[in-house]
N, C-alpha and C positions, 0 to 999 in steps of 0.2 A: 501456494494458491490460497485463496480465501473465498469462502462461499457459505451457502446455507441450503438446506433442504427442508421444506415445510409441507405440511398437509393439514387440511381442515375438513370438518364434516359437521353439518347441522341437519335438522329434519328435512329441510328443503334444498340443501346445497352441499356440494363437496368439491374439493380442488386440491391442487398441489403446486409447488414452486421449487425449482432447482435453479439457483443462481450461483455461478462459480467463475472466478477469474484468476488469471496469473498475469501480473502487470508486465513482467519482462522475462520471457522464456528464453533461456540460453542453453537449454538442454537438448537432448536427442530423443526423438520419438522412435520407438521400436514398433513398427506396424505389424499387423497380423501375419503377413507373409514372411516376416523376419527382417525386412529391409529397414533402413534407418533414415530419418529425416532430421537434419540439423536445423536449429533455430537460432536467430541472431538478435534476440532481445525484443521481439514483438509481443504485443498483448494477445493473450489467448483466453477465450471465455465461452461460457454456455449460459443461456437463459431459456428455461423451459417452464411454461406455466399452463395450467388448465383450470377451468372453473365450469361446473355444471350447476345450473340453477333451475329448480322447478318453480315456474311462475304461478301456476294454478293446477287444477286436476287434469288439464289437457295439454298445457304448453310447457315446454322445456327449452332452455337456452344454453348453448355450449359456446365457450370462448376458449381459444387455445393460441399460444404463442411459442415460437421456436426460433431463436436467433443463435447462430454458431459463428465463432470467429473465423474458422477455417475448416477445410475439408478433412483435416487429420485430427482435430481436437477430440472427437468422439472416440476414434480408434485408439488414440494415445492415452486418454484419461478416463473414459467411460465406456470401455469395450463392450460391456454387457448391453448398454443401450443400443449400440450399433447392431448388435446381434438380435435383440428381442423386441425393441420398442417399435410401436407403430410409426408411421411416417412422421418425420420432423416437418411440421407445417404450421401455418398461421390460419386460423379459421374462426368464423362466427357462424353459428347455425341455430335456427329456431325450428322446433318440431311440435306439431299438434297431433295428438292421437285421440280419436273419439270413436267409440264403438268399433266398426270395421274399416275406418278410414285413417290414413296418415298423410299429413301435409308437411313438407319441409322446405325451408329456404336456406341456402348455404352460400357463403363466400369463402373461398379457400385459395391459398397461394403460399409462396415461399419468398422470403427476403434474401435467401442465399442463392448463389448461382452454382451450387454443387449439391451432391446427394451424399448423406452420411449413413443411411440405412443399408446394411449389407444386402438384404433381399431385393431392394430396388436396383442397386448397382449390378447385382448378378443376374437380374431378370431383364426388365425393360430399359433401365438406364435413364429414366426420366420420372418427374413428378407431374401432377396435373393441377392446373389452376382453374378454378371455377369462379366466374365473376358475373352474375351469380348463377346458381342452379336451383330451379324450383321443381319439386316432385309432388305428385298427388297419386296415392295408391288406394285401391279398394281391395279388401280381402274377403273372399268367400261370400260374394253376393249370391243368394239363392235364385236360380232361374225358374224353379218350380216352387212357388211359395207354399203350396199345399203339401209338398214333400221336402221339408227342410233337410239340407245336406245331401240330397240325392244327386243334384247337378248344380255345381257352383261355378262362379266366374271370378277370376282374379284379373285386375288390370292395374297398370302403372303408366303414368304420363309424366314426361320430363321435358323441361325447356331450360336452356341455359347456354352460356358462352363458355367453352372450355378450350384450353390449349395446353400443349406439352412443354415442360421446362426441362431441357436436356442438361445433363451434368456438363458444365463448361470446363472442368479441370482435365488436365492430362492424366493418363493412367499412372504415371510416376508420382503424381501428387497424392495418390491413394496408396502408395507403397508398391505399385506393380512396375518394377524397374527393368524387367526382362520380358522377352516374348513369351517365355514359358509361363510366367506369372500373369501377364496381361491377357493371354489367351485362355485362361481358366484351368490350366492344368494343376494349379494350386487350389484345392477344393476347400471352400468355406461353406459350412452348412448352416443356414439361418434357422433360428428358433423363433416362433411367433408367440405373442402374448395371447 
């Protein structure tokens, strides 16, 4: 395999990139449950990138990309990412924070039709696409201005179009080749970042 892992940080920005590929995989993946998956010369790769940019004292922009060649590439080559990384997704989000208000606009989805995060596979079995989602929140508005903090009000308003993306692969593609493994008797404990 050939790849790179980069990171950068400035006063107003930070980000990272992981790009890795194997042009012709003829090996055997040993999956977390111990099962094996043979490969017949196909390309395998991972592209993960993120960048957070502070635009001014109120606005922040986040861009994120995640493209995986197949459902087993993370478990086979980057097992720790499958256990601990937040959701593999593609996202653009803008957020404005001013005093006690927060406004955000986000578009999020996946180019893959499978899930590689263990905690998502073990829990709900799907990811969520947001095209777009707008959120406006107000934090701790005083209802009695003469007595600050005595009685406060919190509110959040959301509008968006969201839908679920179910994992389209068979359980055997994730290394779950028997009823015992597929029904969760093989315990994998996720660790969150």
